[in-house]
N, C-alpha and C positions, 0 to 999 in steps of 0.2 A: 882670673884675677879677682881681687876683692876690693870693693870700693865703699867708701863711707857714704851714708845717706844723711844729709843735713836736714834739720828741722826740729820741731818740738815733739815731745812725747817720748816713747820708748826708743832707746838707741837701736839702730838697725844698720845692716850692711848688705850691699848687693854683691852676689857672687855671679861671675860671668864665665861660662864654659869657654876655654881657650880654643876649642875646636869648632863648635857650631854657633857659639854666641848665645846660647840659652842662658836666661837669668833666673836667679833664685834669691829671695829676700829673707834674711833670718835676723832674729834679735841677737844682740851681743853686748858685751861691755866695751867701753872705750877707754883708752889710756894714752898718755903722752909717750911718743917715741923719741928716743935719743936723736939729736941732730935735726929734728923736725919741729916746726911750730904747730901748735894746735893739737887736737886729739885725733886718734886713729882707731879703727876697729881692732878688737883683739882677734888677730887672724887665727891663732891656735884654737880659740873657742869656736870661731866661725867654721873652721875646717872640720872640727869634731862633729858639729851639728850636720854639716853637709855629708860627711861620710856615713853618718847614721841614716841619711836619706838616699844612699846609693851613689853619691858622688865619689870621685877618687882624685888623688893628687899623684900625677905621674911626671917625674923629673921636673918638679916645680910647677907643673901646669895643671889647671883644674879641668877635669873631665866630668860632664854631666852623666847621669845613669845610661842614657842612650849611647853616647859616644864611648863610654867605658865598655859597654856590652859589645859594640862593634870591634873595639880594639882587642878584646879577648877572643872573639870568634875568628878573626883573621889569622893569628898565629896558629890556632888549632886547625884551621882548614889547610894551612901550609904543611903542618906536621902530618896530617892525614894524607895529603897528596904525595908527600915524600914516602910515606909508609907504603902507599899503594904502588908507587913506582919501584920501590925496593922489593916488593913482593912479586913483581913480574919476572919470570925467569929470563935470564940473558944467556946468549951462546958463549961457549968457552972459546979460547984462542984457537984451538984446533978446529972447532966447528966453523969459526969465522973464516979461517984459511980455506977450508973445504968449500964454503959458499963462494968465496972470491974466485977460487980456481975454476969452479963450474961456471960462474958468471963470465969469466974471460973467454970461455969457449962458446957461450950461448947468447951473448949480448953484443950487439953492434953499437958501439959508442958514437960513431959518426951519424948513423941513422936514428939513434935514440930509440931502439926497439930490440926485442928479442928476435932470434933467428930460428927458423925451422919450427915454428909453432910453439916454442917454449914459453913458459910463464913462471911467475914466482911460485905458483902451486906445483908445477911439474918439477921444477928444480928441488923444491922442498921434499917432494915425494921420493926423488932419487936419493937424496941425502938422509931421508927419514928425520927431517927437522921441521921446525915451525915455519910456515909460509911468511909470517910476520918478520922473522929474522932475515930471510932472503930479501924481502921487500925493503927493509931498513938499509941493508948494506948496498943493495942495488941502487936505491935512491941517493944514498950518500956518496958512493964511489963511482957509479957508472952513469946513471941517467934516469929519466922518467920511465914510467910504465907505458911505453909507447906501443904502437901496433906491431905485431910480428908479421913475418913474411907470409905465413899461411893465411892469416886474417886478410892481408892485402890481396892475395890470390882469390880468396873466396869473395871478397868485396868486388873485385873486377869481374868474376864470373857472374855474380848477381846483376851487375850493371849490364853485362852482355845479354843476360836473359831478359831483363826489362826492355832493352832495345829491341830484341827479337819479338817480344810480345807486342810492343808498340807497332812494329812493322807488320806483324801478322794481323793485328786488329785493323790497320789501315787497308791492307790487301783484302781482308774480309768485307770491309765496308764498300770497297770498289766493286767487288764481285757481286755483292747484294744490290748495289746500284745498277750494275749491268743486267742482272737477272730481272730486276724490277722493270727496266726499260724493255727487255726482251718479252716479258710477260705482257706489257702494254701493247707491244707490236702484235703478238699472237692473238691477243683479245680483239684487236682491231681487224686483223685478217679473218678471224672467226666470224666477226660481225658482218664483214663484207661478203663472206661465203654464204652465210645464212640469208642475207638480203638478196644475193643473186639467185639462190635456190627458190626463194619465195617469188621472185620476179618471174623466173622460168615457169613455175607452177601456174602463175596467173596467166601467162602467155599461152601455155598449152591448153588451159581451160577455155580461153577466149576463142581460139581458132577451131576447136572441136577435134574430136578423135579421128575422123576420117581424113582430115587435112594432115594431121600428124602422121597417120599411117602412110599417106601418099608421099609425104615428104621424107619418110624413112626415119622419123624421129622416134 
């Protein structure tokens, strides 16, 4: 919008961006407008000065240079996105029917997963098509890319192996504990035997050899 600036000196007008509120002051002529009292800025003159500074008038609205640049970029980005989407190859009707037929035999809609180890990639390899096409139709018409039966079986096997390893480690710990206890017992017995042998040696030394011989020791 364009607003008059009252006061002495050079006639001026304030332009306000209708999108962001940015303001710009320019000099201009004033004139009486039909049906209005007083004087008003010459909007045509103000507009010409503003457009020379990068402003724009779009559907009767003033756009500052920044807002006008954004307005021009957005449609361009949309055009580029549409162009990229159009450039991506799409399956034909026959190819779509082939994908759907194979999905019907390979996907369990109730369980939300593939059967017998199949995936988007394996189905695409059978049909010699893009995996993305299979994924798109599977997601739209059948369901998510859930786990397959083979993956579930492998997962269960891994869980069983982890359980067996845990049980084995526990048994190994118990065996080690028992061996440690047995080792302590053997060490104690060995110490007792050595002490007894030393005691016997001292006894034999004390009584003398002839007594030992007479005693039959």
